C-alpha positions as CSV (number, residue, x, y, z in Angstrom):
1,X,25.3,-0.9,-19.8
2,X,23.3,-2.1,-22.8
3,X,22.1,-5.6,-22.8
4,X,20.3,-7.5,-25.5
5,X,18.5,-10.5,-24.0
6,X,18.1,-12.2,-27.4
7,X,21.8,-12.5,-28.0
8,X,23.3,-15.2,-25.6
9,X,26.8,-14.3,-24.5
10,X,29.6,-16.4,-25.8
11,X,31.5,-18.7,-23.4
12,X,34.4,-16.2,-23.2
13,X,32.1,-13.2,-22.8
14,X,32.8,-10.8,-19.9
15,X,31.6,-12.2,-16.6
16,X,29.3,-9.2,-15.9
17,X,27.5,-9.9,-19.1
18,X,27.0,-13.5,-18.2
19,X,25.5,-12.4,-14.9
20,X,23.0,-10.3,-16.8
21,X,22.2,-13.2,-19.0
22,X,21.4,-15.2,-16.0
23,X,19.3,-12.5,-14.4
24,X,17.3,-12.1,-17.6
25,X,15.9,-15.6,-17.0
26,X,14.6,-14.6,-13.5
27,X,11.0,-13.3,-13.5
28,X,9.5,-11.1,-10.9
29,X,6.7,-13.4,-9.5
30,X,4.2,-10.6,-9.3
31,X,4.9,-8.7,-12.5
32,X,5.7,-11.8,-14.7
33,X,8.6,-10.1,-16.5
34,X,12.3,-10.6,-16.0
35,X,14.4,-8.5,-13.7
36,X,16.5,-7.0,-16.5
37,X,13.5,-5.9,-18.6
38,X,11.9,-4.4,-15.5
39,X,15.2,-2.4,-14.9
40,X,15.4,-3.9,-11.4
41,X,19.1,-4.8,-11.8
42,X,21.1,-1.8,-10.6
43,X,24.4,-3.6,-10.3
44,X,25.8,-7.0,-11.5
45,X,29.5,-7.5,-10.9
46,X,31.5,-10.7,-10.6
47,X,34.3,-10.2,-8.1
48,X,36.6,-13.0,-6.9
49,X,34.0,-15.7,-7.4
50,X,31.1,-13.7,-5.9
51,X,28.2,-12.1,-7.8
52,X,27.7,-8.6,-6.3
53,X,24.2,-7.6,-7.1
54,X,21.9,-4.7,-6.3
55,X,18.3,-5.5,-7.0
56,X,15.7,-2.7,-6.8
57,X,12.3,-4.0,-5.7
58,X,9.0,-2.1,-6.5
59,X,8.1,-2.0,-2.9
60,X,10.1,-2.6,0.4
61,X,7.1,-4.7,1.4
62,X,7.7,-7.2,-1.3
63,X,6.3,-10.5,0.0
64,X,8.2,-12.7,-2.4
65,X,11.8,-11.4,-1.9
66,X,13.0,-14.8,-0.7
67,X,11.7,-16.5,-3.9
68,X,13.4,-13.9,-6.0
69,X,16.7,-14.5,-4.2
70,X,16.3,-18.3,-4.6
71,X,15.6,-17.9,-8.3
72,X,18.6,-15.6,-8.8
73,X,20.9,-18.0,-7.0
74,X,19.7,-20.9,-9.2
75,X,20.0,-18.9,-12.4
76,X,23.6,-17.8,-11.6
77,X,24.6,-21.3,-10.7
78,X,23.4,-22.4,-14.1
79,X,25.2,-19.7,-16.0
80,X,28.3,-19.2,-13.8
81,X,28.7,-22.4,-11.8
82,X,30.4,-22.2,-8.4
83,X,29.6,-18.5,-8.0
84,X,28.3,-17.2,-4.6
85,X,25.8,-14.5,-4.5
86,X,25.6,-11.3,-2.4
87,X,22.4,-9.2,-2.9
88,X,21.9,-5.6,-1.8
89,X,18.1,-5.0,-1.8
90,X,16.8,-1.5,-2.5
91,X,13.3,-0.4,-3.3
92,X,11.7,2.3,-5.4
93,X,7.9,2.5,-5.0
94,X,6.3,3.3,-8.3
95,X,3.8,6.2,-8.6
96,X,0.2,5.3,-9.4
97,X,-2.9,7.3,-9.5
98,X,-5.6,5.3,-11.3
99,X,-9.0,6.6,-10.4
100,X,-10.9,9.7,-9.2
101,X,-10.6,13.2,-10.5
102,X,-9.3,16.7,-9.9
103,X,-6.2,18.6,-11.0
104,X,-3.1,17.4,-9.2
105,X,-1.5,20.8,-9.6
106,X,-4.2,22.2,-7.2
107,X,-3.0,19.8,-4.5
108,X,0.7,20.8,-4.0
109,X,0.9,19.0,-0.6
110,X,0.5,15.7,-2.4
111,X,2.9,16.1,-5.3
112,X,5.6,13.9,-3.7
113,X,3.1,11.2,-2.6
114,X,3.5,8.1,-4.8
115,X,0.3,6.3,-3.8
116,X,-3.0,7.2,-2.1
117,X,-4.9,4.3,-0.6
118,X,-8.5,4.8,0.6
119,X,-9.7,2.5,3.4
120,X,-13.5,2.4,3.5
121,X,-16.4,0.5,4.9
122,X,-20.0,0.4,3.9
123,X,-21.1,0.8,7.6
124,X,-19.7,1.7,10.9
125,X,-18.6,-0.7,13.6
126,X,-16.4,-3.0,11.5
127,X,-13.1,-1.8,12.7
128,X,-12.1,0.3,9.7
129,X,-10.0,2.8,11.6
130,X,-8.2,0.1,13.4
131,X,-7.4,-1.6,10.1
132,X,-6.3,1.6,8.4
133,X,-4.1,2.5,11.4
134,X,-2.4,-0.9,11.5
135,X,-2.0,-1.2,7.8
136,X,-0.2,2.2,7.8
137,X,2.1,1.0,10.7
138,X,2.7,-2.3,8.9
139,X,3.7,-0.7,5.7
140,X,6.1,1.5,7.6
141,X,7.6,-1.5,9.3
142,X,8.6,-2.8,5.9
143,X,10.7,0.3,5.3
144,X,8.2,2.4,3.3
145,X,7.6,6.1,4.0
146,X,4.0,6.3,5.1
147,X,1.4,8.9,6.0
148,X,-2.1,8.4,7.6
149,X,-4.9,10.8,7.0
150,X,-7.9,10.6,9.3
151,X,-10.7,11.8,7.0
152,X,-13.5,10.9,9.5
153,X,-14.3,14.5,10.3
154,X,-17.1,13.8,12.7
155,X,-15.5,10.9,14.6
156,X,-11.7,11.2,14.4
157,X,-10.0,8.3,16.1
158,X,-6.3,8.6,15.1
159,X,-5.4,11.0,18.0
160,X,-6.5,8.4,20.5
161,X,-4.9,5.5,18.7
162,X,-1.5,7.3,18.7
163,X,-1.9,9.2,22.0
164,X,-1.3,12.3,19.8
165,X,-3.2,15.3,21.2
166,X,-0.8,18.2,20.6
167,X,-1.8,21.0,18.2
168,X,-0.3,20.9,14.8
169,X,2.1,23.6,13.6
170,X,3.2,25.3,10.5
171,X,6.9,25.7,9.6
172,X,6.4,28.1,6.7
173,X,3.2,29.8,7.9
174,X,1.5,28.6,4.7
175,X,1.1,24.9,5.0
176,X,0.2,22.5,7.9
177,X,2.9,20.2,9.2
178,X,1.7,16.7,9.8
179,X,2.3,15.3,13.2
180,X,5.0,12.7,13.3
181,X,4.8,9.7,15.7
182,X,7.5,7.0,15.4
183,X,8.2,8.1,11.9
184,X,4.6,7.9,10.7
185,X,3.1,11.2,9.5
186,X,-0.4,11.9,10.8
187,X,-3.2,14.4,10.2
188,X,-6.6,14.5,11.7
189,X,-9.4,16.9,12.5
190,X,-8.8,15.8,16.1
191,X,-5.6,17.8,16.0
192,X,-7.5,21.0,15.1
193,X,-10.6,20.8,17.2
194,X,-10.8,20.0,20.9
195,X,-12.4,16.6,21.6
196,X,-15.1,18.1,23.8
197,X,-16.3,20.3,20.9
198,X,-18.9,18.7,18.6
199,X,-18.9,19.4,14.9
200,X,-22.3,20.3,13.4
201,X,-21.3,20.8,9.8
202,X,-23.1,20.6,6.6
203,X,-21.7,19.2,3.3
204,X,-19.9,22.3,2.1
205,X,-18.0,22.7,5.4
206,X,-16.9,19.0,5.2
207,X,-15.8,19.6,1.6
208,X,-13.7,22.6,2.7
209,X,-12.1,20.7,5.6
210,X,-11.1,17.7,3.4
211,X,-9.9,19.9,0.7
212,X,-7.6,21.7,3.1
213,X,-6.2,18.3,4.3
214,X,-5.4,17.5,0.7
215,X,-4.1,20.9,-0.5
216,X,-2.4,22.4,2.5
217,X,-0.8,19.6,4.5
218,X,2.9,19.3,3.8
219,X,3.1,15.6,3.5
220,X,6.5,15.6,1.7
221,X,7.8,12.4,0.1
222,X,5.7,9.4,0.9
223,X,5.5,5.9,-0.7
224,X,1.9,5.5,0.6
225,X,-0.7,7.8,2.1
226,X,-3.4,5.7,3.8
227,X,-6.7,7.5,4.2
228,X,-9.2,6.5,6.8
229,X,-12.5,7.4,5.3
230,X,-15.7,7.8,7.3
231,X,-18.2,4.9,7.0
232,X,-20.8,4.9,4.3
233,X,-21.0,6.6,0.9
234,X,-21.4,10.3,1.7
235,X,-19.9,13.8,1.2
236,X,-16.3,13.0,2.2
237,X,-16.1,10.1,-0.2
238,X,-17.5,12.2,-3.0
239,X,-14.9,15.0,-2.3
240,X,-12.1,12.5,-2.6
241,X,-13.5,11.1,-5.8
242,X,-13.9,14.5,-7.4
243,X,-10.7,16.2,-6.2
244,X,-8.1,13.5,-5.9
245,X,-6.4,10.9,-8.1
246,X,-5.9,7.8,-6.0
247,X,-4.3,4.5,-6.4
248,X,-7.3,2.5,-5.2
249,X,-9.6,1.6,-2.3
250,X,-9.6,-1.1,0.3
251,X,-13.0,-2.1,1.8
252,X,-13.2,-3.5,5.3
253,X,-16.1,-5.7,6.5
254,X,-17.1,-8.2,9.1
255,X,-18.3,-11.7,8.1
256,X,-22.1,-11.3,8.8
257,X,-24.6,-10.6,6.0
258,X,-25.7,-7.2,7.4
259,X,-22.2,-5.9,7.0
260,X,-21.6,-7.5,3.6
261,X,-24.7,-6.0,2.2
262,X,-23.1,-2.6,2.7
263,X,-19.9,-3.7,1.0
264,X,-21.9,-4.1,-2.2
265,X,-23.0,-0.5,-1.9
266,X,-19.4,0.7,-1.2
267,X,-18.1,-1.2,-4.2
268,X,-20.8,0.3,-6.4
269,X,-19.8,3.8,-5.2
270,X,-16.2,3.3,-6.2
271,X,-17.1,1.8,-9.5
272,X,-19.3,4.8,-10.2
273,X,-16.4,7.2,-9.6
274,X,-14.0,5.0,-11.4
275,X,-11.7,4.2,-8.4
276,X,-10.2,0.7,-8.5
277,X,-11.1,-1.5,-5.5
278,X,-7.8,-3.1,-4.5
279,X,-9.5,-5.7,-2.4
280,X,-11.7,-6.7,0.6
281,X,-10.5,-7.4,4.2
282,X,-12.5,-9.5,6.6
283,X,-12.1,-8.0,10.1
284,X,-13.2,-9.8,13.4
285,X,-13.1,-13.0,11.4
286,X,-12.7,-15.3,14.4
287,X,-11.9,-15.3,18.1
288,X,-9.3,-17.6,19.7
289,X,-10.3,-18.7,23.2
290,X,-7.6,-18.5,25.8
291,X,-8.7,-21.7,27.5
292,X,-9.2,-24.0,24.5
293,X,-6.9,-22.3,22.0
294,X,-9.6,-22.9,19.4
295,X,-11.0,-20.6,16.7
296,X,-14.6,-19.5,17.3
297,X,-16.4,-17.8,14.3
298,X,-18.6,-15.5,16.2
299,X,-19.9,-13.5,13.2
300,X,-20.0,-16.3,10.7
301,X,-17.0,-17.2,8.6
302,X,-15.9,-16.7,5.0
303,X,-18.6,-14.3,4.1
304,X,-16.2,-11.6,3.0
305,X,-14.3,-14.0,0.7
306,X,-17.5,-15.2,-0.9
307,X,-18.6,-11.6,-1.4
308,X,-15.2,-10.7,-2.9
309,X,-15.5,-13.7,-5.3
310,X,-19.0,-12.7,-6.3
311,X,-18.0,-9.0,-7.0
312,X,-14.8,-10.0,-8.8
313,X,-12.4,-8.3,-6.4
314,X,-9.4,-9.6,-4.5
315,X,-9.8,-11.0,-1.0
316,X,-6.8,-9.6,0.9
317,X,-7.1,-11.6,4.0
318,X,-8.8,-12.0,7.4
319,X,-8.0,-10.6,10.8
320,X,-8.9,-12.1,14.2
321,X,-11.0,-10.5,16.9
322,X,-8.8,-10.0,20.0
323,X,-8.9,-7.8,23.0
324,X,-5.2,-7.0,22.5
325,X,-6.0,-4.9,19.4
326,X,-8.5,-2.8,21.3
327,X,-6.2,-2.4,24.3
328,X,-3.3,-1.3,22.1
329,X,-5.4,1.3,20.3
330,X,-6.8,2.7,23.6
331,X,-3.2,2.9,25.0
332,X,-2.1,4.9,22.0
333,X,0.3,2.4,20.5
334,X,-1.3,0.2,17.7
335,X,-0.8,-3.5,17.9
336,X,1.4,-3.6,14.8
337,X,3.8,-1.3,16.7
338,X,3.5,-2.6,20.2
339,X,3.3,-6.3,19.5
340,X,4.4,-6.9,15.9
341,X,5.3,-10.5,16.5
342,X,1.9,-11.4,17.8
343,X,-0.6,-13.4,15.7
344,X,-2.7,-10.3,14.9
345,X,0.4,-8.2,14.4
346,X,1.8,-10.7,11.8
347,X,-1.7,-10.8,10.2
348,X,-1.6,-7.0,9.6
349,X,2.0,-7.2,8.3
350,X,1.0,-10.0,5.9
351,X,-2.0,-7.9,4.7
352,X,0.3,-4.9,4.1
353,X,2.7,-7.0,2.0
354,X,-0.2,-8.4,0.0
355,X,-1.6,-4.9,-0.6
356,X,1.8,-3.4,-1.5
357,X,2.4,-6.2,-4.0
358,X,-1.0,-5.7,-5.6
359,X,-0.3,-2.0,-5.9
360,X,3.1,-2.7,-7.5
361,X,1.4,-4.9,-10.1
362,X,-1.3,-2.3,-10.8
363,X,1.3,0.5,-11.2
364,X,3.6,-1.7,-13.4
365,X,0.7,-2.7,-15.7
366,X,-0.3,1.0,-16.1
367,X,3.3,1.9,-17.0
368,X,3.5,-0.9,-19.5
369,X,0.2,0.3,-21.1
370,X,1.5,3.8,-21.3
371,X,4.8,2.7,-22.8
372,X,3.0,0.6,-25.4
373,X,0.7,3.5,-26.3
374,X,3.7,5.8,-26.7
375,X,5.6,3.4,-28.9
376,X,2.6,2.9,-31.1
377,X,2.5,6.6,-32.0
378,X,4.1,7.6,-35.3
379,X,7.7,8.6,-35.1
380,X,8.3,6.7,-31.8
381,X,10.8,3.9,-31.6
382,X,11.8,1.6,-28.8
383,X,14.8,2.3,-26.7
384,X,17.3,-0.4,-25.8
385,X,17.0,-2.0,-22.4
386,X,19.5,-0.6,-19.8
387,X,20.5,-3.0,-17.1
């Protein structure tokens, strides 16, 4: 169906066209363009007084779906008064690789992965692996297909957090099958080396191990691959930057100054290798006392947000310090899976939605720039909008 937004339908125009006219006045709150222009309207049919719509979101984790619904209902009421609305929501996560290097053709295992998200920290002990694990679980709970790569070669923690200690297998004898736990695809050095064996590897061996994870693991189709990097700014981070195009990085910190000083170094590293920093997360932000039900800011408060503002990056949110997170990880079932309705479970889910929305915006802006660049070339002309 071709639809020209600039030409308003006549009063006796077909009902479906009037629906599209209404939808063309509804903007995606994150992308700031209307649903028709963004090709998010997959069906718009008026049947017996009901508008039957199919709206394709840019991520199943969209945090503003309720607002979009309300705006649609208001717009249709203005254009076709008395019409009820039924919406079928679908989602198509856009591909986006905006930083880093390497030749994607050399990494066949990642060819169906839409977005790669690096989770990093400037220093150890800030709960980076816990955050990476629960972000991956939270994204999956929204309906996205998700993988989690434990790139901390010396200190893999994913096997413990998922109680996953079986050896990995190979279906085709050429690639490594990721382990699957509750629908989440996992890969870790802990699946390949017994926990009692220490790894005494120099840089080239680390590079080889990480390269194998990127090249030889059969990840299949994924909306998001979350990568738990080791702390600091060492060889593994450099390997990712040189060999892999990624969507962006998330930095995890705690509120105190000693941790935030390392955030600056982590941000500088990603800037140097031209990987976008998607935002900063403050972990262990506060502790809620059982007896007084009051927030206690053990490690200071608000430091990560101030640091994010100073560095000009997004502050994605804060997470509480609670024994339940540690106990859930030790038991092999992350808190976002075992207690999704708890305060901290909801905090992780909110963070995941914020992160997914930010990625959608980043990917959409890149698509718009690419389209504008293509249209500006001689011999190119704009195509009509298809609703």
